[in-house]
Every structure is written in C-alpha cells, then in structure tokens.
N, C-alpha and C positions, 0 to 999 in steps of 0.2 A: 044938662049932663054934668052933674056935680060930683060924681064918685070917681075915685081912683082905685082900680082893682090891683091887688097884689096876690100873686100865686107863690106858693112856697113860704107862706108867712110865718110858719112855726119853726123854720130852719134858721141857721145862723145868719144867712144873707137876708132873708125876708123879715125876720124878727126885728133886726136893726133898722131896716127900711121902713117898716110900719111905725116904729117909734119916731123916726125922723119925720115922716109925713105928718103924723099927729102933732108933733112939735111945731110944725108950720101951720097948724090949724086946718089941715086937709081932711075931707070926708073920705075915709078909707073903708073899702070893702075887701075882705079877705076870703079867698077861696079855700075852704078847709074840708077835710074828710070827716073829722069828728068834732062836732060843735062844742061839746062839753070840755073836751081836752084842750081845744084851742082857746076857749074862753078863759081857762085857768092860766094860760100862758101870755096871751096877747093883751095889749093895753086896753083900758076901758074906753068905750066910745066908738069902737070899730064895729062895722056891720059884718056879720059872719054869714057867708053864703056856702051852704053845704054842696060839695061837688068835687070833681076830680078832673084834671086835664085830660085824662083818657076817656071821660064821659062828655061827649060833645054837647048834648042837650043841657047839661048843667052849666056849661060855659055861656050859653045863650042867655040863660036866666041871670047869671052872675054879672054879665056885662051890661045889663039894662041900666041906662042913664049913666054910663061910664065914659069919661073923656080920655082917660089915660090908663095904660096897663104897664105894670112892672112884672115881667115874667121871670120869677126866680125859682120856680119849681123844677125839680129834676131829680134824677138818681145819680149821685156823685161817686158811688162806690166803684172800686176797681174790680170787684168780683161779686158774682151772684150765682146761685145754683141754677137759675134760669136765665141764660144770657139774653134771651129774647126780650126780657123785661126792659132792657136799655132802649131797644127799638120802640117798644110800645109807649114808654113814658117820655123819654127824651126827644124822640122823633115824632111819634104819633101824637103825643100830648101837645107838642109845639105846633104841629099842623092844625090840630083842632082849635087851638087858641088863635092862630093866624086867621083862620076862616071866620071864627066868631068875632074877632076884632075888626076885620074888614066889613062884615055885615053890620056891626054896631057903629062903624064910622068913627073909631077912636082917633084922637088928635095926636097921641104919642104912644109909642110902644117901645119900652126900654127892656132889652133882652139880655139876660145874664148868660153869656157864653162862657168861655174858659180860656185861660192862657195856653192851654194845650194845643190850640190851633196854630200857634207860632213855633218857630224853631227854638225851643227852650234849651237846646244844647249850645246854642251860640252865645257868646259873651261879648257884649251884651246883646239881648234880643228885644225887639219892639214890635209894633203893629204891622210893620212891613216885612218881617222875616218869617216867611212861611216854611214849614218843615221840608227837609229834603227826603226824608224817609216816610213811607206810608204809615198811617196809624195802625196799631196792632190790637189794642184792647177793645172790648165791646163798648166800654164807656167812651173812649176817644172817638171811635168810629161813629157812635150815635150822636155825639156832640158836633162832630164835623158835618154830618148830614143835616142835623137840625139847623145849624148856623147857615148852611147853604140855602135851605128852604126859606129862612127868614129873609136872607138877602134877595132871593128870587121874588119874594112877595112885595118887596119895595116897588117893583115895576107895576104891581097891581094896586098900588096906593097905600101900602102899609108904611106908616111913618116910623120906621124902626131905627133904633140906635143900639149899638153893640157895646156891652161892657165885658171885659175879659179879666176877671179877677184871678189872682194867684190863690194859694191856700188861705182860706178865710177862718179867722178865729175871733172871739170876742163875746161880750155879755149876751146871753139869750136865756129864754125861759126853758123849762123842761130839762130832759136828759141830755147831757153833752154828746155831740156827735162829731165825727170827723176829727179835725185838728183839736177842737175843744176836748174831745174824749181823751186824746193823748195828754193834753195839759192836765186834765182832771186825774188821770192815772198817775202822772208824775207827782201831783200834789198829794196823792194818797199812797205814794210808794208802792204802786202796783205795776211798775215797769222793771222787770228783772235785768233786761239787757237793752241797750240802745242799738238801733240799726245804724249802719253807716250812711253818710250823706245828709241831705237836708232839703229844705223847702223855701221858696219865696213866700212871704206871708203878707197879709193885709188885715187890718182890724175891720170888723164888720161895720162899725159905726163910720169909719172913713169911707168904706165902699159905698155906704148909703148916701153920704154927702156927694160923692162923685156921681152917683146915679141921679140925684136931684139936680145937680148942676148941669148934667148932660141934658136932662129934659128941657131945661131953660135955654142953654147956650149952644148945644150941639146941632149940627146939620143932620138931616136924615141920611142914614148910611154910615155915619161916623163910627169909628172903632176906638176904644180906649183900653189899654192895658193898665190895670190897677194893682199895684203892689207897693210894699214899703221897703223890705229888705229880705235878703236870703239868710236864713239861719240854719246851721247844722242842728241835728237833733241833740248833739252834745251841748252846743251853745244854748239851746232852749232849756235843757235840763239845768245847766249852770245858772241861767237867768231865774228859773223857778226857785232854785236853792237860795239865790241871793235875796229873794223876797220872802221865802219861807224856809228858814234854816233847818227845820226839822225834816225836810225832804232830802232824799238821797240823790246823788248823781250816779246812775248806773254805768257800768263799763260798756264799751262799744263792741259789738259783735264784729269780728273780722269779716271783711267783704267776701272772702272765699267761702266762709261758713254760711253767710247770708245767702249766697248764690245757691249753695247746696240745699238749704232749707226751702228756698223759693221753688227750685226745680222739683224737689220731691213733693212739696205741698201742692203744686199745680197738678202733678200726676195723681196724687192720692185723692184730691178733691173731685177729679173727673170720675173716679170710681165710687166715692162715698156721697158726693153731692153735699158735702159739709164744708164750711169755710176753712181754708188752710191758715196756718199760723202766719204765713207770708206768701204773697203771690209774686210772680215775676214782674207783673205790671206795677205793683206797689214798689218793688225794689228799683225798677227802672226809673220811676218818678223820683225817688230819693237820690239816685245816682246822677241825675242831671246836673251839669256844672254851670249852666248859663245863669246870668243875673239879668233881671228885668230893667229896661230903660223906660222910665215913666215920664219922659220929658213932655210928651204930647198932652197927657191928662193934666199935668201941672201947668203947662203953658196955656192951653186952650180953655181949661175949666177953672184955673186958679186953685187947683187942688193941692193941699198940703197934708201929708199923712202924719199920723201920730207915731213917734218912735216906738219900737217894739217893746222896750222896757216899760214904758208908760201904759201901752195897750195891754201888756201882760198883767200888770198890777191891777188894772180895772177888771180884767177877765177873772183872775183868781179871786178877787173880792166878790164878784158876782156869784161864783160857785159857792163860796162860803155863805153868802146871803140866802141862796136857794136852799142849801142844806139846813140852815137854821130854821 
C-alpha cells in the first residue's frame, strides 16, 4: 500500500499538500475530475485518478493500494444557485470517501474540516469552543454534518484526524479562487470598494505542513485549529500596496450600506438564481470578531506559521509567475 490519495488536489489546500507530499518523496495519487487540466497544474510525478467524491465507484478504484487519505475536496462557497449541492458534495462526498476508505483499510485519514465549527465570535476561540448559535448557511450546515459523520466513523475503525483551517491563501496553480481571488483582484486594481471586517488567514503551505505533522504525531480523533493571524480587508489591501505600490487601497464600504446590499442581494438571487454581489452569509463571516488561539497545533505538532507579510509576498509572486 504505497500510495497517498489526495482529494481536492487542484484547490488552494490540496495543491500545497500535494507539493509537500512530493517534497517528502511520497507516492501521491490525486483524485481529479479533468485529467488534462489537473496535469497542467499539479507537480510532475503524481498519479491522476479520474473520479469525483460524489461518484462512489471511482473512489474504490482511486483507493487501490492506498495507505493514507488527505480529504481536502469540498465546496467552500457561501452561496450557490442550487443549495442542495452542498449536501451532495460536502456531506455525500465525505460519506462516500469514508466508506471507500474503511473498505480499503487505510492507515490514516486526514480530514479538512473548517474553523466554522467553533465559536468564531469568541475572542479567543479554540478547538474547545463550540458555537452557541445554530449554523445558518448551507455551507456551514453541510460541513457540520460531514464533520459529525467522520467522527462517527472513528468508532467503525476510520483513523481520522481533523484539521480546522481558517481562510486559506497561498501559491497554487490555475485560476485563483476564494481568498486568492480577492488578492489577485487587489493586485490588478479590480476591487472598487472594500467590505468591512476581515478574516483569520493561514498560508496553504503552512496548512500542508500541519497536515503532514498531524499524520505522524496526532492521535486518532484529534482536532487542530490552523490559523496565523486575523487581518481586516483594509489591512490586506495595505499589505498588497506595500509590496506592489502600483496597487490602490480602495475605500471601505460603511457597514450599514453593506448590510443593505447583502439583504437585497439575497432576496434578488432567490428570484434570479444568479450570484448576488454580497450575501448575508459572506458579510456575517467578515463581521466575526473572534481571533483564533492556535496553541494546540503549535504545542502538539511543533507547528510554526509564516507571518502574513511573507506569505503574501510569496503568493503575489506566484500570481505573476503564472501570468507570465
């Protein structure tokens, strides 16, 4: 059983993880939906297994001779015209991978959960602070359900470890998504106004190191909150400007205006089924005031994150390299 399977390998989390595994000399197999697109993005030497977490038979084939699974696939958006897709991908896909992994007898299962399972309004919050209010967005509900199913599967023999990253950014192949897309838009002066609030961030390369250390050092069932620092969107824009003076620092939209935009956007999207400029779920995420306490991952795994300014510099350089 020589192979390590990575799902979500073309995303910001999985891409850095694949690079880190290959740097250790590991034999890596990536579950991909489009072989040609993935081959253009992923490092040389990886095995590409065509499939999807929602396609259970494809997982059985992908897991052949695999001893470890890093499950980083998922739908991280806060809005989709078909809300049911969160259940199908984040929950159903995880169930399929659980069953295939149990059947394959894998020796480790590193699951990329989310910090949203914790009370992120609390300052500070950590792995022990569960939210007081119920989840409201389809994304949060799906990730909560998927996490619970992984936890239940431990009793059936799944050797699962839980990673709970904050917003992830960092060098990756292909088109920037998520936080990377915001950074790329700032770099190209495509952000007319900044939203109020901010996000706890973690560099994808640092998250990958935490995942690798967890596989070696962590006990089954362990949970690790992985974050470096909380940055407001205005702080991020200033940091981009400091590295690339040609970029502008847009003004910040007043909170009351942002709330009106989010409320009207949600209402309009229900009628048009088109993405709103801003959703209430997205604004809620930005308005969280808690800061992550990562004492556990540092103490138990010896993890030390890269300061945001340094991680940002590497990320912006990677955008320019891809564009060239």
